[in-house]
N, C-alpha and C positions, 0 to 999 in steps of 0.2 A: 437195427444198424444204418449210420446216417449214410445213404446212395450217393449223396456227392464228395465223399470221402475217397479221393484214389487212393487203392489201394496198394499200388506200385509205387509210388512215395513214400510207402512205407518201411524202414528198414528191418529185417527179422532177428532179434537180441534185442533190438534198442527199441521200439515203436509198437512192437509184436513179436508173437513170440513162435507164431510159426505161417504159412502160406498153405492153401489146400493142395493137397497133394503132394505134400512135403513126408518123409517117412517117419516114423513115432521116434527115431533116434536122432532125426536133426533139429526135433522141434526143442526151442529154446526154454528153459525153465527158469524161473515158475511157468507155470499155464495150469490155466483151469481146465482140464477136457469135463466134457458132461456129455450122458447118453440124458438128451432131451427127453424121451421118450419115460426112459426111469425115473428123471428128476421130477416132470410135472405128476406123474403119478406118485412119487412119494410127498408130494406137497399137498397136492388132492388128500390122501392120506392122512397127515398130518391133520391139515384145517376139519378135515371131519371128523377124528379122533375128539379135538379141542370142542368143535361144537356139540361134538354128541356129550358132551362131560361139561358144557355148562362154561366153557373157560375162554377166554383171551388169548392167543398167543403172540410174542415177540418174538422175530428171528436176530440172531447174533452175526451181526455183519464179519467178524470176526473168519466164521467160517469159508467162507465162499470171497469176501469182500469183491463183490459185483453189485454194482446199481439194476442190469435185467436179471439176477435171480433174485434180488429182492423185491422185485417188483412181480415177478412172478407168484412169489409167497404171498405176496400180498395180495393178487387179484385173483390167483386159482387158489389157494390154500388158507385166504380169509386172515393173516397177518395184521394186527392191527399198524403195526412198524418195525422199525429195526433199533436194535441197540446196540453202539459202540463203543471201544474203551476209551476213545481219544478226541479231540474235538475234530481233529483236522479228519478222522474217518465220518463224521455226524456228518460237515461240511458237504462230502463228498455226495452221499446219500441224499442229502436234503436239497441238492444241486442235481441231483439225477431225479429229482421227482416224490420222494419218499418224505410223507408230510406228516411225519410222526417219529422223533429220534430222542431215545434216548443215550445220555451219555452216563455209564453205569460206572461211573466212577468220581471221584472229586476231582474239581478243577480250581487249582490256585493260582496258577502262572498268570500275572497280570496280561499280557498279550491273548493269552488260551480264555480268557475269562471274557475280553472282550471280544475275541471273535466266536466265543459260544451263545453272546448275546445279540450278534447280529444275526445265528442262524435263522429264529422267528421269521425275520424278513426277504427267507427264502420260501417264504410260507409252510414252513413244518412247526409243528411244536415240538419244543424242547424241551427234554428231563434232564435234568443232572441230579447225582447224590450227594448229598453233605450228610460229615459228622461231626461239625466243629460250627459253633456261634460265629465264630472269626467269619467262616467260610461265607455264612448268612450275608451279614455287611458286605464282605468282596462282592457277593455275584448280586443282590442288591444294587450296588454302584453301579455294576457293569449292564445291569438290565436298565435301570435309569440315564445313564449317559445314553444308550444304545434306543432309547422311546419303546423298548421292547418286554416282553413277559417271559419269565423262563420259569418253567416249573418244576419244583423240588421233591425229591425222596429222603427222608429220613433214615438213614443208611444205618442197618443195628446188624453188631458182630453176633456169631451166631454161634459161636467159639476157635473161630478159627485164627483169630487174634491180628488179622491183617489190615483192615479198617471198621468201621462201624460204632454206634455207640453201644454201651451195655447195662446201662439202667434203664428203667423207665422216665425217670426224672428228665434225664438228658434226651430222649425223645421228645417227650412232652414239652421243655424248654427249646429246641431249638425248632420244635413243629410250629411254639408261639411265635417264636420270632420272624419265622418265614412269613406267617401270618399277617404280621405287621409290617415286613418290611415292603417297600414299596418297589415294583417290577416283579416281585416275586410271585407264586401262588404252592399252597400246601399241595401234593399231588398224592401223599401215601408216606408209604415205609416200603421198604427192602431189605432183604437180608439174599445173600449169596453162600450157599455151605457148600465148598467146592476146594 
């Protein structure tokens, strides 16, 4: 926490959800309430499980939407970074000190593409999902304009029909396009079964 912050100047319900000593019924929601001992124990347990099985793991920021919790997951649990659904979430985590962010979605809006391309300037490895060759060109233009590099995962549809490519040929074509594009780096494939 920032010791220079004057908590008395913050309004409950607007700036903060509660003050120390408030009754539970007075706490404004949404409010993340954690048992720190249990949280740290669970983070370490997950990290040990992943390490014991030769895996790296990445936490999903939508579960807690907290930079502090994500940093604990990195430092105590060995998480390799954070996964986000939206560019705005990735920006918050990168500004908060997370050095590896994955936007596990396609980004198509021009303003959001420009913002995504600036995230590496915050010192964070930046990864995004792609399932369309046109999006490769859009990402390349944004990264080139920003003078940064965005890493790309080709997303594969594993049956849900939500997003992702369905053929090996599409995977190869998009991976090739990424590999040839300025400002982009092919980082692998991704599939989501959910």
